[in-house]
VEXLUM-189573 format. One record per residue (C-alpha): x, y, z. Coordinates in steps of 0.1 Angstrom, whole numbers, padded with zeros to 4 digits, always signed. Example, Ala and Ser with C-alpha at 12.3 -4.5 7.8 and 13.67 -1.06 7.14 Angstrom:
2
+0123-0045+0078 +0137-0011+0071 
***
This chain:
422
+0041-0038+0653 +0046-0020+0620 +0021-0033+0594 +0037-0049+0563 +0020-0039+0531 +0015-0061+0500 +0048-0068+0481 +0058-0082+0448 +0077-0109+0467 +0045-0121+0484 +0027-0121+0450 +0054-0141+0433 +0056-0166+0462 +0019-0172+0464 +0010-0172+0427 -0005-0206+0418 -0007-0219+0454 -0040-0236+0465 -0052-0235+0501 -0083-0248+0519 -0095-0213+0523 -0089-0182+0503 -0062-0158+0516 -0061-0120+0515 -0032-0096+0519 -0039-0059+0525 -0020-0031+0509 -0038-0004+0527 -0061+0023+0514 -0087-0002+0504 -0065-0023+0482 -0059-0060+0489 -0048-0092+0470 -0071-0122+0472 -0057-0157+0466 -0084-0182+0456 -0077-0215+0438 -0042-0204+0429 -0054-0172+0412 -0045-0138+0427 -0069-0109+0421 -0066-0073+0432 -0096-0061+0451 -0106-0026+0460 -0129-0021+0491 -0139+0016+0495 -0166+0032+0516 -0189+0054+0495 -0203+0088+0505 -0236+0071+0516 -0217+0050+0541 -0220+0017+0522 -0190-0005+0516 -0185-0021+0482 -0160-0046+0467 -0147-0045+0431 -0121-0065+0413 -0097-0043+0394 -0074-0069+0378 -0055-0101+0381 -0019-0108+0389 +0005-0111+0369 -0015-0095+0340 -0018-0065+0362 +0012-0055+0383 +0011-0043+0418 +0022-0008+0408 -0006-0006+0382 -0031-0018+0408 -0020+0010+0431 -0024+0035+0404 -0059+0023+0396 -0069+0026+0433 -0056+0062+0434 -0078+0070+0404 -0109+0053+0419 -0103+0070+0453 -0107+0103+0435 -0141+0091+0421 -0152+0081+0456 -0141+0115+0470 -0163+0132+0445 -0193+0111+0455 -0191+0087+0426 -0193+0049+0424 -0160+0035+0410 -0178+0004+0397 -0197+0026+0372 -0164+0043+0362 -0149+0009+0354 -0178-0002+0333 -0176+0031+0314 -0138+0025+0308 -0145-0010+0295 -0172+0003+0271 -0148+0030+0259 -0121+0004+0253 -0145-0016+0232 -0151+0013+0209 -0116+0028+0210 -0101+0024+0175 -0069+0006+0168 -0045+0018+0141 -0059-0010+0119 -0095+0003+0126 -0084+0038+0115 -0068+0026+0083 -0098+0003+0075 -0123+0032+0081 -0104+0054+0055 -0098+0025+0031 -0134+0014+0030 -0150+0048+0029 -0125+0067+0007 -0095+0049-0007 -0113+0021-0026 -0134+0046-0046 -0107+0073-0051 -0073+0057-0052 -0058+0031-0076 -0042-0002-0067 -0058-0002-0032 -0052-0039-0026 -0015-0034-0031 -0017-0004-0008 -0035-0025+0019 -0008-0052+0018 +0020-0026+0021 +0003-0010+0051 +0000-0044+0068 +0036-0053+0061 +0052-0020+0072 +0027-0007+0098 -0001-0031+0106 +0020-0060+0117 +0039-0038+0142 +0012-0014+0154 -0021-0024+0138 -0037-0040+0169 -0027-0013+0193 -0051+0014+0203 -0043+0046+0184 -0045+0067+0216 -0017+0046+0231 +0007+0051+0201 +0035+0076+0203 +0051+0096+0175 +0085+0085+0187 +0079+0047+0185 +0065+0051+0149 +0093+0073+0138 +0119+0049+0152 +0102+0020+0134 +0099+0038+0100 +0135+0051+0101 +0148+0016+0105 +0127+0003+0076 +0135+0033+0054 +0172+0023+0053 +0162-0006+0030 +0131+0006+0012 +0129+0044+0014 +0105+0050-0014 +0081+0023-0001 +0082+0037+0035 +0076+0072+0022 +0045+0059+0004 +0032+0040+0035 +0038+0071+0056 +0017+0092+0032 -0014+0071+0033 -0011+0063+0070 -0012+0101+0076 -0041+0105+0052 -0061+0077+0069 -0056+0094+0104 -0066+0128+0091 -0097+0113+0074 -0107+0096+0106 -0103+0128+0126 -0122+0149+0100 -0151+0124+0102 -0151+0123+0140 -0142+0086+0140 -0111+0094+0159 -0111+0118+0188 -0074+0122+0194 -0046+0144+0180 -0029+0136+0148 +0004+0122+0161 +0020+0121+0126 +0006+0154+0113 +0039+0172+0107 +0061+0141+0100 +0077+0143+0066 +0099+0122+0044 +0130+0143+0054 +0123+0136+0091 +0128+0099+0083 +0159+0106+0063 +0141+0099+0030 +0151+0120+0000 +0127+0117-0029 +0146+0109-0060 +0132+0119-0094 +0139+0091-0118 +0152+0101-0152 +0161+0067-0165 +0152+0063-0202 +0166+0036-0224 +0189+0047-0252 +0184+0034-0288 +0212+0008-0282 +0195-0004-0250 +0161-0005-0267 +0176-0028-0294 +0192-0049-0267 +0161-0055-0247 +0139-0061-0277 +0162-0087-0291 +0166-0102-0256 +0128-0104-0253 +0128-0126-0285 +0155-0149-0272 +0146-0151-0235 +0129-0184-0226 +0096-0170-0212 +0060-0171-0220 +0048-0153-0252 +0024-0133-0230 +0053-0116-0213 +0069-0107-0246 +0036-0091-0258 +0032-0071-0225 +0067-0058-0227 +0064-0046-0263 +0030-0030-0256 +0043-0011-0226 +0072+0001-0248 +0049+0010-0277 +0021+0027-0258 +0042+0042-0230 +0013+0031-0208 +0012+0023-0171 +0016-0013-0164 -0016-0013-0143 -0036-0003-0174 -0025-0034-0192 -0030-0055-0161 -0066-0045-0158 -0075-0045-0195 -0105-0066-0204 -0116-0080-0238 -0145-0055-0240 -0121-0026-0238 -0106-0035-0272 -0126-0023-0302 -0109-0037-0333 -0137-0025-0356 -0130+0012-0347 -0094+0006-0338 -0096+0018-0302 -0083+0006-0268 -0103+0022-0240 -0094+0022-0203 -0125+0034-0183 -0120+0064-0160 -0122+0044-0128 -0094+0021-0140 -0066+0046-0147 -0047+0071-0125 -0060+0105-0139 -0095+0092-0146 -0105+0095-0109 -0099+0133-0111 -0110+0140-0147 -0138+0114-0150 -0126+0108-0186 -0118+0074-0202 -0083+0069-0215 -0086+0062-0253 -0057+0051-0275 -0057+0039-0311 -0051+0003-0321 -0031+0008-0353 -0030-0020-0379 +0007-0027-0371 +0000-0034-0334 -0033-0051-0338 -0017-0086-0342 -0001-0082-0308 -0035-0077-0292 -0050-0106-0311 -0022-0129-0301 -0026-0118-0264 -0063-0127-0266 -0054-0162-0278 -0035-0168-0246 -0063-0154-0224 -0086-0177-0204 -0110-0151-0192 -0124-0116-0197 -0090-0103-0188 -0065-0100-0217 -0035-0108-0195 -0040-0136-0170 -0021-0146-0139 +0004-0174-0145 +0013-0201-0120 +0049-0212-0113 +0045-0239-0139 +0038-0214-0167 +0001-0223-0166 -0023-0194-0173 -0053-0190-0149 -0085-0171-0154 -0074-0144-0130 -0058-0111-0141 -0020-0109-0139 -0008-0099-0105 +0012-0068-0098 +0043-0088-0089 +0041-0107-0122 +0039-0074-0140 +0069-0060-0122 +0089-0092-0128 +0089-0086-0166 +0116-0060-0168 +0136-0077-0140 +0136-0110-0160 +0150-0093-0191 +0177-0075-0172 +0188-0107-0154 +0188-0127-0187 +0210-0101-0205 +0234-0097-0176 +0238-0135-0173 +0250-0140-0209 +0286-0150-0211 +0291-0133-0245 +0296-0097-0232 +0306-0084-0266 +0272-0094-0279 +0253-0088-0247 +0270-0061-0227 +0258-0055-0191 +0227-0033-0190 +0218-0008-0162 +0186-0018-0143 +0153-0003-0154 +0117-0006-0143 +0085-0009-0164 +0078+0027-0157 +0111+0036-0174 +0097+0022-0206 +0070+0049-0204 +0097+0076-0201 +0116+0060-0230 +0086+0061-0253 +0078+0097-0244 +0114+0107-0251 +0113+0091-0286 +0079+0106-0293 +0093+0141-0288 +0113+0137-0319 +0083+0136-0342 +0052+0145-0322 +0036+0176-0309 +0040+0182-0271 +0002+0182-0263 -0004+0150-0284 +0025+0132-0267 +0010+0141-0233 -0024+0128-0243 -0007+0096-0255 +0007+0092-0220 -0027+0098-0205 -0015+0129-0187 -0039+0158-0179 -0030+0189-0197 -0020+0219-0175 -0044+0246-0164 -0079+0246-0178 -0069+0230-0211 -0087+0197-0204 -0118+0216-0194 -0122+0235-0226 -0104+0212-0250 -0126+0180-0252 -0109+0166-0284 -0097+0130-0280 -0066+0136-0302 -0069+0101-0317 -0065+0114-0352 -0032+0131-0342 -0020+0101-0322 -0022+0077-0351 +0006+0091-0372 +0029+0094-0341 +0022+0058-0331 +0028+0046-0367 +0061+0065-0367 +0070+0050-0333 +0062+0015-0345 +0084+0020-0375 +0112+0032-0353 +0109+0002-0330 +0111-0022-0360 +0141-0003-0373 +0158-0003-0340 +0152-0040-0334 +0159-0054-0369 +0181-0027-0385 +0178-0003-0414 +0162-0015-0446 +0138-0039-0428 +0110-0014-0427 +0099+0018-0444 +0098+0048-0421 +0065+0066-0419 +0066+0104-0411 +0041+0120-0388 
***
């Protein structure tokens, strides 16, 4: 009679059944299924080179399918044929699995050993990685990931947030390369040549800068909008200094020196400081000093700008990134919701960073190029920053004074202020 091998039908039919004695069903080649107390296990019974017979459990049904069990037996037969003991091979595989890094492990290794010390806004970066990569692939072993499945996932997400996905791709690739370079990961870089264009992402260079009419509109809206005074101050400081929002977000009381009229952002707390090692220093002119003093009155901690709860209650924590980003959005929404469109015409959307571009555009009218670049906190091209160690504060002051005068004129009209020339 022809011998019937183990089948999926038998496995499904017997799963969970309990008998007085355990049952076994052979598949041939040393593989059998054992049914004990309702649990089906796949057992491999080979004869080793020394003549001894061994028994090893290779998996449970249905966690392991019949086809996978057969593949495992074929692999272990090769070990036996070479004179090895498949039990030792299985232990080695288990140990390897324990130390095999997941994608989350790879990212964390790079984040802890490199990113935190060398890249700004790392917590924001960590959250974005989790949202766009970690939740989908983070707990999977890196070695089991395919380029195709990641590309397919990112292309789908890029339709809604192309810029964000481009950024996530950038530091995911960087984390993989770092892990490979440090021998933490012993597998090929599956995203090595993947670029933004492969995902259908086209980098757009923003050129949005507010016109004089728009500057007047948002300044007047900031006065009328029903929001906390802290937000008004932050908005006006971003427009005045052309600074990055993160620089204000992190500013502490000790960074403000009213006696010498200086606002200092330590090198580790601003974008270019990581490369240059230089603090970012800007003057606090007499005209803008009251804004800083007013901000300090609302502060509950060492941070000048504190996080605010939904009930407009200030906490002792620094303002969060979302709170900072919400400032320009709130102004745009307020203006565009006004019914008097003759007084409040619709305004095109803008981001906090566009205020930086706006300030730089106005400065060009009355400031030297190199001074304006220093005011932005930019690194001068070539070796200029290496050989020119001047802080340019003396040259910044008249430009800032002129800019303050322009802001007042734009907001309140001619004749309200006296223009100062740089």
